[in-house]
N, C-alpha and C positions, 0 to 999 in steps of 0.2 A: 503494500500500500504506499503511495507517496504522499510526502507531507504536503501540507499547503503553503505554497509559496506565495508571498505578497510583495508587490513592488515597493521599494524603498521609498518612503514619502519625502524623503530629502533630495531626490534626485528627480529631474524632470521626467515625464512618461515618455516612452518611446514615440508616440505619436507627436511629441511636441519638439523632437530632435531631428528624427529621421523623415525623410520626404514619403515612404511608401504608405499608399492608402490602406484601409483595415483589411481588404483582401488578398493583399500582397506584403502584410507585416508579419512577420514571423518572429515577433518578440512579444510574449505576454508581459514582461515586467523586467526590472533590473533590479538587483539586489545590493550590487557594489559596483562602483566604477570611480577610476582615476584618470582624470582628464589626460588623454594621449598615453596612457600607460596600459590599463587593462579594464576589463570589465567582467562581471558575472551576472548572466541574466537566466531566464528560463522561457520555455514556450509550452502552453498546455494544447496538446495536440488534440483537435477535434475532427469529427466525421467530415466537417467541410474542407478541412487541410488535405483529407485523402480522398476526396471525391473522385471517382472513376479511375483510382489507382489502387487496387485492382477492384473491378466490379464484383462485389459479393465477399471480398477478401482485402478490406482496405488496408494499405501500408503507407505511412507517410514518406514520401521520396526522399531518396539520399541527397540528390541535388538540391532540395529545399532545406535540408539540414545545412548544408555549405551554404547556402543563402541565409539562413539564420544567423550563422556565425558571421557572415560577411556585414549585415546589419547592424550585429552588437558591435562589430569592429568599427562602422562607420560611427556610431552612436557615440562611442568613447572618444573617437577622433573629432567629432563635431561640438562634444561640450564645449561650452565657452566661446563658440564661434555662431552667433544668432546671425540668421540671413543666409547661411550657408547650407549646400546640400551635399550629401555624400553619394557617390554612383560607384557599385562594385565594379571594379574594371574586370576583374579574373578571379576564378579559384585556381591557382596555380598548380596545386597539387590537392588532391582529396582522395581519401580512403575512406570507404564506407565498411563498415565492421560488423554491424547488426541491424536488423529493422527495428523501426519505431512505429507504434499503432495509436490510434483514435483511444484516448483516455490516458496515454503515457504522459508524463511530464519531462520534457528534455531539460537539462542545465546545460547552459552555454557559457563558456570560459574562453575569452579571447585575451591575448597579451600582444602588445605591439613589438613586433620583430624590428621594424625600420620604418622611418619617415624622412622623407625627402621633399620638403616644400609641401605641397599640397598632396603628394602621394603617400599614401600609407600602406604597409603590409603587417599582417598579423597572422599568429598561430592559434588556431582554435580548435576546442573539443566540445562535441557533444555528447551528453551521456543520459542515460535513463535514471531519472532522479531516485527511484525506488531502489535501484541495485547498483547504481554508479558505473554500469557496463556501458564501456565508450561505444557510440554507434558511428560517429565521424569523427574524423582528424583532418582538418583541412587548413592550407596555407592560403590566405585570402587577401586581397589588395583592393584599393578604393582610391578614388580622386575626391578631395574635398574642395569646393569652389563655390563662389557666390551662385545664388539661385539662378540669376539671369545669365550667368557663364554656362551652367549646366543646360537650360532652357536653349541657348544659342547653339550648343553643341548637338543636343537631341534634334532641333529643328533643321540644323544643317545635313545632318545624317538623313533625316527624312526627304528632304528636298533632293538630295543625291539620288535617292531611289524612287523619286517621283511620287512619293507617297503624300496624303494629304496630310496638313499640319493641323493640329488640334489646339484647343484654347481660345 
């Protein structure tokens, strides 16, 4: 049985720091964070997180575990930088060790490995909270920049592909 984890009220909510909307936000809360150093958070995995993966036998996708670690990395990299957004550039290397299912609570632990200007790289581990079993280990990196810069990059890429812009 998992413990009930509660977001640390002394820290901003993930929704107030990272730009991801509720359907693509994979951090339920943050337990501790040191700006630009490390963060420890969690994700309560729901049926919605596992929808259609796999039909009748839901599993939380490993790639979304790496995404959760990247989002937590962006969270701690962006603390103290209002008006900036984080974009996950890549999961440099990820190893998926064990499945996670609806009802599981994943603990997420990310430490900063390197930061050069607006680029950060971190090492993250996702674990099943009830057993401490590692499910994903990933090296993630991201870009932290002003919202208008991120918007300009995304708009430019959409235009290169002749895709309609939004907003």
